[in-house]
C-alpha positions in Angstrom: -8.6 -36.1 42.4 -7.4 -39.6 41.2 -8.0 -41.0 44.7 -11.5 -39.6 44.8 -12.3 -41.0 41.4 -10.9 -44.4 42.3 -13.0 -44.5 45.5 -16.0 -43.4 43.6 -15.7 -46.1 41.0 -15.4 -48.7 43.8 -18.4 -47.3 45.6 -20.5 -47.4 42.5 -19.4 -50.9 41.8 -20.3 -52.1 45.3 -23.7 -50.4 45.4 -24.6 -51.6 41.9 -24.2 -55.1 43.3 -26.5 -54.4 46.3 -23.8 -53.1 48.8 -22.7 -56.7 49.3 -20.6 -56.7 52.5 -17.2 -58.5 51.9 -17.5 -60.0 55.4 -20.7 -61.8 54.2 -18.8 -63.2 51.3 -16.1 -64.4 53.6 -18.6 -65.9 56.0 -20.3 -67.8 53.1 -17.0 -69.1 51.9 -16.1 -70.4 55.3 -19.6 -71.6 56.0 -19.8 -73.6 52.7 -16.6 -75.4 53.5 -17.8 -76.1 57.0 -21.1 -77.4 55.6 -19.2 -79.5 53.0 -17.0 -81.2 55.6 -19.7 -81.5 58.2 -22.0 -83.1 55.6 -19.4 -85.7 54.8 -18.9 -86.5 58.5 -22.7 -86.7 59.1 -23.3 -88.9 56.0 -20.6 -91.3 57.3 -22.2 -91.4 60.8 -25.6 -92.1 59.3 -24.3 -94.7 56.9 -22.1 -96.7 59.3 -23.4 -95.7 62.8 -20.2 -94.3 64.1 -17.8 -91.4 63.4 -14.4 -93.1 63.1 -13.7 -92.5 59.4 -11.2 -94.8 57.6 -8.2 -93.5 55.6 -10.1 -93.7 52.3 -12.9 -91.5 53.6 -10.6 -89.0 55.2 -8.7 -88.7 51.9 -12.0 -88.2 50.0 -13.1 -85.4 52.3 -9.7 -83.7 52.1 -9.7 -83.9 48.3 -13.2 -82.6 48.3 -12.2 -79.5 50.2 -9.5 -78.8 47.6 -12.0 -79.2 44.7 -14.5 -77.1 46.5 -12.1 -74.2 46.9 -11.2 -74.4 43.2 -14.8 -74.7 41.9 -16.4 -72.2 44.3 -13.8 -69.5 43.9 -13.9 -69.8 40.1 -17.7 -69.2 40.0 -19.9 -66.2 40.7 -21.2 -68.0 43.9 -19.8 -65.3 46.2 -20.8 -62.3 44.2 -23.8 -60.4 45.6 -26.6 -62.9 46.0 -29.1 -60.8 47.9 -32.1 -60.0 45.7 -31.5 -63.1 43.6 -34.5 -65.5 43.4 -34.5 -68.9 45.1 -34.6 -70.4 41.6 -31.4 -68.6 40.6 -29.7 -69.7 43.8 -30.8 -73.3 43.2 -29.5 -73.2 39.7 -26.0 -72.1 40.9 -25.9 -74.7 43.6 -27.4 -77.3 41.4 -24.7 -76.7 38.8 -21.6 -76.3 41.0 -22.2 -79.2 43.4 -22.6 -81.9 40.7 -19.5 -80.5 38.9 -17.5 -80.7 42.1 -18.6 -84.3 42.9 -18.0 -85.3 39.2 -14.4 -83.9 39.4 -13.9 -85.9 42.6 -15.3 -89.0 41.0 -13.1 -88.6 37.9 -10.0 -88.2 40.1 -10.9 -91.2 42.2 -11.4 -93.3 39.1 -8.2 -92.1 37.5 -6.0 -92.7 40.6 -8.0 -95.7 42.0 -7.9 -93.9 45.3 -11.0 -94.3 47.3 -12.7 -96.8 45.0 -13.8 -98.9 48.0 -15.8 -96.1 49.6 -19.5 -96.5 49.9 -21.6 -95.1 47.0 -24.5 -94.6 49.4 -22.2 -92.4 51.5 -21.3 -90.3 48.4 -25.0 -89.8 47.6 -25.8 -88.9 51.2 -22.8 -86.5 51.3 -24.0 -84.8 48.1 -27.6 -84.4 49.3 -26.7 -83.2 52.7 -24.1 -80.7 51.5 -26.5 -79.1 48.9 -29.3 -78.9 51.5 -26.8 -77.4 54.1 -25.6 -74.8 51.6 -29.2 -73.7 50.9 -30.0 -73.6 54.7 -26.9 -71.5 55.3 -27.9 -68.9 52.7 -31.5 -68.8 54.1 -30.1 -68.2 57.6 -27.7 -65.5 56.5 -30.3 -63.8 54.4 -32.8 -63.8 57.3 -30.1 -62.5 59.7 -29.2 -59.6 57.4 -32.8 -58.6 56.9 -33.5 -58.8 60.7 -30.4 -56.7 61.5 -31.4 -54.1 58.9 -34.9 -53.9 60.3 -33.5 -53.2 63.7 -31.2 -50.4 62.5 -32.6 -46.9 62.8 -29.4 -45.0 61.8 -29.5 -44.9 58.0 -27.0 -42.6 56.5 -28.4 -39.6 54.6 -27.1 -39.1 51.1 -27.6 -36.7 48.2 -26.5 -36.9 44.5 -25.0 -34.1 42.5 -25.8 -34.3 38.8 -27.5 -37.1 36.8 -25.9 -39.9 34.7 -26.7 -43.5 34.1 -24.3 -44.7 36.7 -25.9 -42.5 39.4 -29.3 -43.8 38.3 -28.2 -47.4 38.8 -26.8 -46.4 42.2 -30.1 -44.9 43.3 -32.0 -47.9 42.0 -29.8 -50.3 43.8 -30.3 -48.5 47.1 -34.1 -48.4 46.6 -34.1 -52.2 45.9 -31.9 -53.1 48.9 -33.5 -51.8 52.1 -30.7 -53.4 54.1 -27.9 -51.2 52.8 -28.5 -48.5 55.5 -28.6 -45.5 53.1 -31.4 -43.0 52.5 -31.1 -40.9 49.3 -32.8 -37.6 50.1 -32.6 -36.3 46.5 -30.3 -34.8 43.9 -28.9 -31.4 42.8 -29.0 -30.4 39.1 -26.1 -29.1 37.0 -25.7 -27.9 33.5 -23.9 -31.1 32.6 -26.8 -33.4 33.3 -27.9 -35.6 30.4 -31.1 -36.8 32.1 -33.0 -36.6 35.4 -32.8 -39.0 38.2 -36.0 -41.0 38.9 -36.8 -42.3 42.3 -35.4 -39.2 44.1 -36.6 -35.6 44.2 -34.6 -32.7 42.8 -33.5 -30.5 45.7 -32.2 -27.5 43.8 -29.2 -26.4 41.7 -25.5 -26.9 42.5 -25.3 -23.5 44.1 -27.5 -24.7 46.9 -25.5 -27.8 47.7 -23.2 -26.5 50.5 -26.0 -24.9 52.5 -28.2 -28.0 52.2 -25.5 -30.5 53.2 -24.5 -28.5 56.3 -28.0 -27.8 57.5 -29.6 -31.2 57.0 -26.9 -33.5 58.4 -26.0 -35.1 55.1 -23.3 -37.8 55.5 -22.7 -38.9 51.9 -22.4 -36.9 48.7 -22.1 -38.5 45.3 -20.8 -36.4 42.5 -22.4 -37.7 39.3 -20.4 -35.5 37.0 -18.5 -35.9 33.7 -15.0 -37.2 34.3 -13.4 -34.5 32.3 -15.3 -31.5 33.8 -12.7 -30.5 36.3 -14.2 -27.0 36.7 -17.6 -28.5 37.8 -16.0 -31.0 40.2 -13.8 -28.3 41.7 -16.8 -26.0 42.2 -18.8 -28.8 43.9 -15.8 -29.5 46.2 -15.6 -25.8 47.0 -19.3 -25.9 48.0 -18.5 -28.7 50.4 -15.3 -27.2 51.8 -16.9 -26.8 55.3 -18.7 -30.2 55.2 -17.6 -33.3 57.0 -19.6 -35.6 54.7 -18.0 -38.4 52.7 -17.7 -37.3 49.1 -17.6 -39.9 46.3 -17.2 -39.4 42.5 -19.6 -41.3 40.3 -17.9 -40.7 37.0 -19.9 -40.3 33.8 -18.2 -42.8 31.5 -20.7 -42.3 28.6 -19.1 -43.3 25.3 -16.3 -45.4 26.8 -16.3 -49.1 26.1 -15.1 -50.6 29.4 -14.6 -54.3 30.1 -14.3 -55.5 33.7 -13.3 -52.1 35.0 -12.1 -52.0 38.6 -9.9 -50.2 41.1 -6.7 -51.6 42.6 -3.7 -50.2 44.5 -0.1 -50.5 43.3 2.7 -49.1 45.4 0.2 -47.2 47.5 -1.4 -45.4 44.5 -4.9 -46.0 43.2 -4.9 -47.4 39.7 -8.1 -47.5 37.7 -8.5 -50.5 35.4 -10.6 -49.5 32.5 -10.4 -52.9 30.7 -9.0 -56.3 31.5 -9.6 -60.0 30.8 -11.7 -61.8 33.4 -9.2 -64.7 33.2 -6.5 -63.6 35.6 -5.3 -64.9 38.9 -7.3 -67.8 40.3 -9.9 -67.5 37.5 -7.3 -68.4 34.9 -6.4 -71.6 36.8 -10.1 -72.5 37.2 -10.8 -72.0 33.5 -7.7 -74.1 32.6 -8.8 -76.9 34.9 -12.4 -76.7 33.5 -11.1 -77.1 30.0 -8.6 -79.9 30.7 -11.0 -82.0 32.8 -14.1 -81.6 30.7 -12.4 -81.9 27.3 -10.5 -85.0 28.4 -13.7 -86.6 29.6 -15.6 -85.6 26.5 -12.8 -86.9 24.1 -13.0 -90.3 25.9 -16.8 -90.4 25.5 -17.0 -89.3 21.9 -13.9 -91.2 20.6 -16.1 -94.0 19.0 -18.1 -91.4 17.2 -15.0 -89.5 16.1 -13.6 -92.7 14.7 -16.8 -93.5 12.7 -16.8 -89.9 11.3 -13.1 -90.2 10.4 -13.9 -93.3 8.4 -16.8 -91.7 6.7 -14.8 -88.6 5.7 -12.0 -90.7 4.3 -14.4 -92.7 2.2 -16.3 -89.7 1.0 -13.5 -88.0 -1.0 -9.7 -88.2 -1.4 -7.7 -86.2 1.2 -6.9 -86.0 4.9 -9.5 -86.6 7.6 -8.8 -83.3 9.4 -8.8 -79.9 8.0 -6.4 -77.4 9.6 -7.3 -73.8 9.3 -5.4 -70.8 10.7 -7.6 -68.8 13.2 -7.0 -66.0 15.8 -7.5 -66.6 19.5 -6.5 -64.9 22.9 -4.2 -61.8 22.5 -4.5 -62.2 18.8 -2.4 -65.4 18.9 -2.8 -67.5 15.7 -3.2 -71.2 15.8 -4.4 -74.0 13.5 -8.0 -75.1 14.3 -8.9 -78.7 13.6 -12.2 -79.7 11.9 -13.3 -82.9 10.2 -12.8 -82.1 6.5 -16.2 -81.4 4.9 -15.1 -80.2 1.4 -12.8 -81.4 -1.3 -9.1 -80.5 -0.8 -9.2 -78.0 -3.6 -12.4 -76.2 -2.6 -10.8 -72.8 -2.1 -8.1 -72.8 -4.8 -10.2 -70.7 -7.1 -12.4 -68.7 -4.7 -9.9 -68.1 -1.9 -11.2 -67.5 1.6 -14.9 -66.9 1.5 -17.6 -66.6 4.2 -19.9 -69.6 4.3 -23.4 -68.7 3.1 -26.8 -70.4 2.8 -27.0 -72.7 -0.2 -23.4 -73.8 0.3 -22.6 -76.3 -2.5 -18.9 -77.0 -2.0 -19.3 -79.6 0.7 -19.3 -83.3 0.1 -22.4 -85.3 1.0 -20.8 -86.4 4.3 -19.4 -83.0 4.9 -22.8 -81.3 4.4 -24.3 -83.5 7.1 -21.3 -82.8 9.4 -21.6 -79.1 9.0 -25.4 -79.1 9.5 -25.1 -81.0 12.7 -21.9 -79.3 13.8 -20.2 -82.6 14.1 -17.3 -81.3 12.0 -16.3 -79.2 15.1 -15.6 -82.2 17.4 -11.8 -82.3 16.7 -11.6 -78.9 18.4 -11.6 -80.7 21.8 -8.1 -81.7 20.8 -7.3 -78.0 20.3 -8.6 -77.4 23.9 -6.3 -80.2 25.2 -3.4 -78.5 23.4 -4.2 -75.2 25.0 -5.2 -73.3 21.8 -8.9 -73.0 22.6 -11.4 -73.3 25.4 -14.6 -75.2 25.4 -16.6 -72.0 25.9 -15.6 -68.7 24.4 -16.0 -66.5 21.3 -15.7 -68.4 18.1 -12.4 -67.8 16.4 -12.1 -66.3 12.9 -9.6 -66.4 10.1 -6.9 -63.7 10.1 -8.2 -62.3 6.7 -11.7 -61.8 8.1 -10.3 -60.4 11.4 -8.4 -57.7 9.5 -11.7 -56.9 7.7 -14.1 -57.0 10.6 -12.0 -55.0 13.1 -12.4 -51.9 10.9 -16.2 -52.5 10.5 -17.2 -53.4 14.0 -15.8 -51.0 16.7 -15.5 -53.5 19.5 -14.6 -56.5 17.4 -11.1 -57.1 18.8 -12.4 -57.2 22.3 -13.4 -60.8 21.7 -9.8 -61.8 21.7 -9.4 -60.9 25.5 -10.2 -64.6 26.2 -9.4 -67.8 24.4 -11.6 -68.8 21.5 -14.2 -71.4 22.2 -15.9 -74.4 20.6 -19.2 -72.9 21.7 -20.2 -69.6 23.1 -23.0 -67.3 24.3 -23.5 -66.0 20.8 -23.9 -69.5 19.3 -26.5 -70.7 21.9 -28.5 -67.5 21.2 -28.6 -68.3 17.5 -25.9 -65.9 16.2 -23.8 -68.1 14.1 -23.2 -68.6 10.4 -24.1 -65.7 8.2 -26.0 -63.7 10.9 -25.6 -60.2 12.3 -22.0 -59.9 13.2 -22.6 -56.9 15.5 -25.1 -58.9 17.5 -22.6 -61.7 17.8 -19.9 -59.4 19.1 -22.4 -58.0 21.6 -22.9 -61.5 22.9 -19.2 -62.2 23.0 -18.6 -59.0 25.1 -21.4 -59.9 27.4 -19.8 -63.2 28.0 -16.4 -61.6 28.8 -18.0 -59.1 31.2 -20.0 -61.8 33.0 -17.6 -64.8 32.9 -17.9 -67.3 35.6 -17.6 -71.1 35.9 -21.4 -71.2 36.3 -21.9 -69.2 33.1 -19.6 -71.6 31.2 -21.6 -74.6 32.4 -24.9 -73.0 31.5 -23.6 -72.4 28.0 -22.4 -76.0 27.7 -25.8 -77.3 28.8 -27.6 -75.0 26.4 -25.3 -76.2 23.6 -26.5 -79.8 24.1 -30.1 -78.7 23.5 -29.8 -75.9 20.9 -26.2 -75.6 19.8 -25.6 -78.5 17.4 -28.4 -78.3 14.8 -29.1 -74.8 13.8 -30.7 -73.2 10.7 -27.7 -71.0 10.3 -25.2 -73.9 10.2 -24.1 -74.7 6.7 
């Protein structure tokens, strides 16, 4: 039963993504690298009129491949892309390619390796590689659709029961005419919480076996409650004479799952109900993103930070930085840095209090810093020290964590990744004294959908709407 459940979870996950063939993902990975290298060679030939690259150029292309592997694999570029709009694809490519070339340029400047290479060659390499990546995707997409149009052997499938996962599965198949599956309909049970739309009801569970055997059904999805062993056993007994593939689409209603998946350990299927997205290569990519971008940002804003430090020092007696204990990844505590915006004795009488509108404890300089979020700039030092990320759920003080975890059911899930300077909740306006439940919903959505591209999108949005906010005080 566990094996059936594991396969069913995996089947559901694949179909919900549009039945994305892993071979297509591999082909795109190889194709992107080939386009990337080929574009560099073509740009060199166009720039200099020959193909005999010097050592500096060979090193630049080789480094580029390394950066490409890191950046591409740390993004959602190779998740199912069929069905996405051209605009969405352009956004992904238009975000990842500049990031990759910026990393290469920062490395070249830091090591002084390749500083004599032609800037015109770099520009041509960039343009040709982006254009080549788009043409590659257009060609693959056209090929997949043509192949699907030639195929006349769609597999016949039926669904037993109705739950939201099964509905998503049916909807995904209807949207993707290249998946090669025809859903004939569904069979009702007493456990159904709804009806499936987009497919006709074929009868009750008692009629399943006869229908499957007489109509040449090749796939049967059991959309049944995970704990209803009797119903699952009865459905399997109905199919005991059938040679159809049988998959379980478990009803996970009421379970708060994060990044659930299926893996195999020692030959046994293991179902992951919850895990951080930052494991394996993703963790390395996130760390590289934080170190590279925060180091670059600290260099750029150091004059501004120096000016703010002087203003804070002159505004009231006390240190420039305010160190406050906060909670981050895996409930680890750390001291978050901020420019001090209040007198040193601001909380001696009140203790830890939640900042509210009409805040009067700040100094004049501090009020300005808090309103513009400039008091948060020292947290880039926290990122360099490894305590925080640039993007992630905002950290809270331990006293409030102990309070909120008993008030908001999923509150502690935010600690499955490192705390961030900015986050999905903040760019959507959920900061300060706003709805905490909505903020946690955004934090969980970030964890479920993390990718390098998503991080960069949040960083860009922060530049336009994350600094000055009516809820910042």
